[in-house]
C-alpha positions in Angstrom: 20.9 -80.9 73.3 19.9 -81.4 69.7 20.7 -78.8 67.0 17.9 -79.9 64.6 14.4 -78.5 64.9 11.1 -80.3 64.6 9.6 -79.6 61.2 6.4 -81.6 61.5 4.6 -83.9 64.0 1.5 -86.1 63.8 -0.2 -88.8 65.7 -1.2 -92.3 64.5 -3.9 -94.1 66.4 -4.5 -96.8 63.8 -3.4 -99.7 66.0 -4.5 -98.3 69.4 -6.7 -100.2 71.9 -9.5 -98.4 73.8 -6.9 -97.2 76.4 -4.7 -95.6 73.8 -2.0 -98.3 73.9 0.2 -98.2 70.8 -0.3 -94.4 70.1 2.5 -93.4 67.9 3.9 -89.9 67.6 5.7 -89.3 64.2 8.4 -86.6 64.2 10.2 -85.2 61.2 13.2 -82.9 61.7 14.5 -80.1 59.5 17.6 -82.1 58.8 15.6 -84.9 57.2 15.6 -87.3 60.1 12.4 -89.1 60.8 11.4 -91.2 63.8 8.4 -92.5 65.7 7.8 -93.0 69.4 5.2 -94.8 71.4 3.5 -92.6 73.9 2.4 -95.6 76.1 4.9 -94.6 78.8 3.2 -91.2 79.2 -0.4 -92.5 79.1 -0.7 -92.4 82.9 -0.1 -88.7 83.0 -3.4 -86.8 83.0 -2.7 -84.5 80.0 -1.4 -87.4 77.9 -4.2 -89.7 78.8 -6.6 -87.8 76.5 -3.9 -87.5 73.8 -3.3 -91.2 73.5 -7.0 -91.8 73.4 -7.3 -89.5 70.4 -9.3 -86.8 72.1 -6.9 -83.8 71.6 -6.5 -83.7 67.8 -3.2 -83.4 66.1 -0.1 -81.9 67.8 1.6 -78.7 66.6 5.2 -77.7 66.9 7.3 -74.6 67.5 10.4 -76.4 66.4 11.5 -77.3 69.9 8.6 -79.4 71.1 5.3 -81.0 70.1 2.3 -79.6 71.9 -1.4 -80.2 72.0 -4.4 -77.9 72.6 -4.9 -79.3 76.2 -1.6 -77.9 77.3 0.5 -81.1 77.1 3.9 -80.9 75.4 7.0 -83.0 74.9 10.4 -81.6 74.0 12.7 -83.0 71.3 15.2 -83.8 74.0 12.5 -85.7 75.9 11.5 -87.6 72.7 15.1 -88.7 72.2 15.3 -89.9 75.8 12.2 -92.0 75.3 13.7 -93.5 72.1 16.9 -94.3 74.0 14.9 -95.9 76.9 12.8 -98.0 74.4 16.0 -99.3 72.8 17.7 -100.1 76.1 20.3 -97.4 75.8 
């Protein structure tokens, strides 16, 4: 469990293909840490499919997770798990 809270989140679709590949979620924590994660691994999930294609606007945060208007969400712990798996940890 992480003691920091999410301060801000935003999406970057600048380098995406038509299927949403390379959709990046930017996360800034209240402790000053900043990281980015690719959402490609979640693109096959129905709610995330529209997100990675840029159809759900920008995410919001409650400090514990990022969430979108279509009901999809991803917790900070899940984000960190994705980072660890991307880095082979």
